[in-house]
ROBAMI-709859 format. One record per residue (C-alpha): z, y, x; residue number from 1; residue in three letters. Coordinates in steps of 0.05 Angstrom, whole numbers. Last residue first. Example, Ala and Ser with C-alpha at 12.3 -4.5 7.8 and 13.67 -1.06 7.14 Angstrom:
<site up="143" north="-21" east="273" nr="2" rest="SER"/>
<site up="156" north="-90" east="246" nr="1" rest="ALA"/>
% end
This chain:
<site up="-986" north="16" east="466" nr="148" rest="GLU"/>
<site up="-937" north="73" east="496" nr="147" rest="ASP"/>
<site up="-875" north="103" east="463" nr="146" rest="GLY"/>
<site up="-874" north="118" east="398" nr="145" rest="ARG"/>
<site up="-825" north="190" east="385" nr="144" rest="VAL"/>
<site up="-782" north="174" east="332" nr="143" rest="VAL"/>
<site up="-767" north="243" east="299" nr="142" rest="LEU"/>
<site up="-687" north="255" east="273" nr="141" rest="THR"/>
<site up="-680" north="302" east="219" nr="140" rest="SER"/>
<site up="-614" north="345" east="195" nr="139" rest="ILE"/>
<site up="-621" north="400" east="149" nr="138" rest="ALA"/>
<site up="-560" north="435" east="143" nr="137" rest="THR"/>
<site up="-555" north="480" east="77" nr="136" rest="VAL"/>
<site up="-537" north="548" east="44" nr="135" rest="VAL"/>
<site up="-496" north="582" east="111" nr="134" rest="HIS"/>
<site up="-480" north="649" east="96" nr="133" rest="GLU"/>
<site up="-520" north="704" east="135" nr="132" rest="GLY"/>
<site up="-517" north="767" east="73" nr="131" rest="ALA"/>
<site up="-605" north="737" east="76" nr="130" rest="ALA"/>
<site up="-589" north="676" east="64" nr="129" rest="ASP"/>
<site up="-580" north="610" east="118" nr="128" rest="THR"/>
<site up="-597" north="559" east="141" nr="127" rest="ILE"/>
<site up="-577" north="503" east="210" nr="126" rest="THR"/>
<site up="-627" north="467" east="225" nr="125" rest="SER"/>
<site up="-604" north="401" east="267" nr="124" rest="GLU"/>
<site up="-651" north="363" east="300" nr="123" rest="ALA"/>
<site up="-649" north="301" east="321" nr="122" rest="THR"/>
<site up="-702" north="272" east="383" nr="121" rest="VAL"/>
<site up="-698" north="195" east="383" nr="120" rest="MET"/>
<site up="-748" north="158" east="448" nr="119" rest="SER"/>
<site up="-794" north="108" east="441" nr="118" rest="HIS"/>
<site up="-797" north="52" east="503" nr="117" rest="GLY"/>
<site up="-740" north="20" east="495" nr="116" rest="GLY"/>
<site up="-691" north="59" east="451" nr="115" rest="LEU"/>
<site up="-688" north="120" east="491" nr="114" rest="THR"/>
<site up="-642" north="176" east="456" nr="113" rest="LYS"/>
<site up="-648" north="257" east="456" nr="112" rest="VAL"/>
<site up="-592" north="287" east="409" nr="111" rest="SER"/>
<site up="-562" north="349" east="380" nr="110" rest="THR"/>
<site up="-629" north="393" east="378" nr="109" rest="VAL"/>
<site up="-619" north="468" east="349" nr="108" rest="ALA"/>
<site up="-653" north="497" east="299" nr="107" rest="LEU"/>
<site up="-652" north="557" east="269" nr="106" rest="GLN"/>
<site up="-657" north="586" east="197" nr="105" rest="ALA"/>
<site up="-666" north="645" east="159" nr="104" rest="THR"/>
<site up="-673" north="643" east="73" nr="103" rest="LEU"/>
<site up="-687" north="696" east="30" nr="102" rest="GLU"/>
<site up="-660" north="661" east="-43" nr="101" rest="ASP"/>
<site up="-710" north="693" east="-100" nr="100" rest="GLY"/>
<site up="-714" north="629" east="-126" nr="99" rest="ALA"/>
<site up="-658" north="586" east="-118" nr="98" rest="VAL"/>
<site up="-635" north="546" east="-58" nr="97" rest="ILE"/>
<site up="-571" north="493" east="-79" nr="96" rest="ALA"/>
<site up="-495" north="505" east="-48" nr="95" rest="ARG"/>
<site up="-464" north="493" east="17" nr="94" rest="THR"/>
<site up="-508" north="432" east="37" nr="93" rest="THR"/>
<site up="-506" north="375" east="87" nr="92" rest="THR"/>
<site up="-571" north="358" east="91" nr="91" rest="PHE"/>
<site up="-597" north="282" east="123" nr="90" rest="ARG"/>
<site up="-673" north="265" east="146" nr="89" rest="GLN"/>
<site up="-691" north="205" east="184" nr="88" rest="ASP"/>
<site up="-743" north="172" east="224" nr="87" rest="GLY"/>
<site up="-804" north="208" east="221" nr="86" rest="HIS"/>
<site up="-856" north="182" east="263" nr="85" rest="VAL"/>
<site up="-877" north="230" east="322" nr="84" rest="VAL"/>
<site up="-946" north="195" east="366" nr="83" rest="ARG"/>
<site up="-997" north="235" east="350" nr="82" rest="THR"/>
<site up="-936" north="304" east="363" nr="81" rest="PHE"/>
<site up="-935" north="287" east="432" nr="80" rest="ASP"/>
<site up="-861" north="307" east="442" nr="79" rest="ILE"/>
<site up="-848" north="316" east="522" nr="78" rest="GLY"/>
<site up="-810" north="378" east="513" nr="77" rest="SER"/>
<site up="-840" north="425" east="573" nr="76" rest="ASP"/>
<site up="-888" north="463" east="527" nr="75" rest="GLU"/>
<site up="-854" north="476" east="467" nr="74" rest="GLU"/>
<site up="-888" north="474" east="408" nr="73" rest="ALA"/>
<site up="-852" north="415" east="372" nr="72" rest="LEU"/>
<site up="-788" north="445" east="373" nr="71" rest="LEU"/>
<site up="-810" north="510" east="339" nr="70" rest="GLN"/>
<site up="-855" north="471" east="291" nr="69" rest="ALA"/>
<site up="-790" north="440" east="270" nr="68" rest="LEU"/>
<site up="-761" north="512" east="276" nr="67" rest="THR"/>
<site up="-817" north="524" east="206" nr="66" rest="ILE"/>
<site up="-809" north="451" east="181" nr="65" rest="GLU"/>
<site up="-735" north="472" east="169" nr="64" rest="GLN"/>
<site up="-757" north="512" east="115" nr="63" rest="VAL"/>
<site up="-794" north="469" east="77" nr="62" rest="VAL"/>
<site up="-744" north="417" east="95" nr="61" rest="ILE"/>
<site up="-703" north="452" east="45" nr="60" rest="ALA"/>
<site up="-736" north="434" east="-13" nr="59" rest="PHE"/>
<site up="-688" north="375" east="-8" nr="58" rest="THR"/>
<site up="-648" north="389" east="-50" nr="57" rest="PRO"/>
<site up="-693" north="403" east="-114" nr="56" rest="PRO"/>
<site up="-693" north="476" east="-124" nr="55" rest="ALA"/>
<site up="-664" north="515" east="-171" nr="54" rest="VAL"/>
<site up="-690" north="560" east="-212" nr="53" rest="LEU"/>
<site up="-669" north="637" east="-218" nr="52" rest="ASP"/>
<site up="-594" north="674" east="-209" nr="51" rest="ALA"/>
<site up="-558" north="600" east="-233" nr="50" rest="HIS"/>
<site up="-507" north="595" east="-292" nr="49" rest="GLY"/>
<site up="-537" north="535" east="-326" nr="48" rest="ALA"/>
<site up="-568" north="581" east="-377" nr="47" rest="THR"/>
<site up="-600" north="622" east="-322" nr="46" rest="ARG"/>
<site up="-634" north="548" east="-299" nr="45" rest="ALA"/>
<site up="-661" north="541" east="-370" nr="44" rest="ALA"/>
<site up="-682" north="606" east="-376" nr="43" rest="ASP"/>
<site up="-716" north="607" east="-313" nr="42" rest="VAL"/>
<site up="-754" north="529" east="-330" nr="41" rest="ASP"/>
<site up="-781" north="473" east="-273" nr="40" rest="LEU"/>
<site up="-716" north="463" east="-252" nr="39" rest="ASN"/>
<site up="-668" north="482" east="-268" nr="38" rest="ILE"/>
<site up="-699" north="440" east="-335" nr="37" rest="PRO"/>
<site up="-683" north="377" east="-300" nr="36" rest="ASN"/>
<site up="-750" north="334" east="-278" nr="35" rest="THR"/>
<site up="-755" north="330" east="-205" nr="34" rest="ALA"/>
<site up="-820" north="286" east="-195" nr="33" rest="PHE"/>
<site up="-814" north="304" east="-120" nr="32" rest="VAL"/>
<site up="-880" north="333" east="-117" nr="31" rest="ALA"/>
<site up="-868" north="375" east="-191" nr="30" rest="ARG"/>
<site up="-804" north="401" east="-161" nr="29" rest="SER"/>
<site up="-835" north="425" east="-99" nr="28" rest="PHE"/>
<site up="-899" north="460" east="-139" nr="27" rest="GLU"/>
<site up="-833" north="487" east="-190" nr="26" rest="ARG"/>
<site up="-798" north="500" east="-127" nr="25" rest="VAL"/>
<site up="-862" north="543" east="-96" nr="24" rest="LYS"/>
<site up="-884" north="582" east="-158" nr="23" rest="GLU"/>
<site up="-808" north="600" east="-154" nr="22" rest="ARG"/>
<site up="-814" north="632" east="-97" nr="21" rest="GLY"/>
<site up="-772" north="634" east="-44" nr="20" rest="VAL"/>
<site up="-777" north="681" east="12" nr="19" rest="LEU"/>
<site up="-775" north="651" east="81" nr="18" rest="TYR"/>
<site up="-744" north="698" east="150" nr="17" rest="SER"/>
<site up="-778" north="675" east="196" nr="16" rest="PRO"/>
<site up="-742" north="622" east="261" nr="15" rest="ALA"/>
<site up="-683" north="636" east="289" nr="14" rest="PRO"/>
<site up="-685" north="634" east="362" nr="13" rest="PRO"/>
<site up="-690" north="550" east="387" nr="12" rest="PHE"/>
<site up="-617" north="529" east="405" nr="11" rest="THR"/>
<site up="-630" north="479" east="469" nr="10" rest="ARG"/>
<site up="-566" north="419" east="465" nr="9" rest="GLY"/>
<site up="-614" north="357" east="496" nr="8" rest="LEU"/>
<site up="-672" north="384" east="505" nr="7" rest="LEU"/>
<site up="-669" north="370" east="580" nr="6" rest="GLU"/>
<site up="-680" north="295" east="560" nr="5" rest="PRO"/>
<site up="-750" north="309" east="557" nr="4" rest="ASN"/>
<site up="-786" north="271" east="526" nr="3" rest="VAL"/>
<site up="-825" north="214" east="554" nr="2" rest="PRO"/>
<site up="-906" north="239" east="587" nr="1" rest="MET"/>
% end
């Protein structure tokens, strides 16, 4: 089944909130080889003017993944996860993610294209803090490989 072109413009309900934990920030930092002390040491982060540990910019993917799961669970999407390759990832940041943030993300499908036998689905997850202020928008393009 090909990707459903009617996904274009679909907006999903906000995903459950995600509380950013210090150890998650540290684990992610180590995984992506982030060595800035503000990512690993609370005192260094506070000295630099932050309330707590600062997550590397790509940490937003952790929160976005929750919204992408909503998209992949759509029965009428036509997206076979076994055929998905991550095609592109971008972030538009208003401020850094900090340990202690309670973040909520909402996904919208902004593009559905067919190229040859493959489909490309672009989804934007708008991530806001507990006050409803924008933190980051994570934009993913998923490539759904066609039949061999």
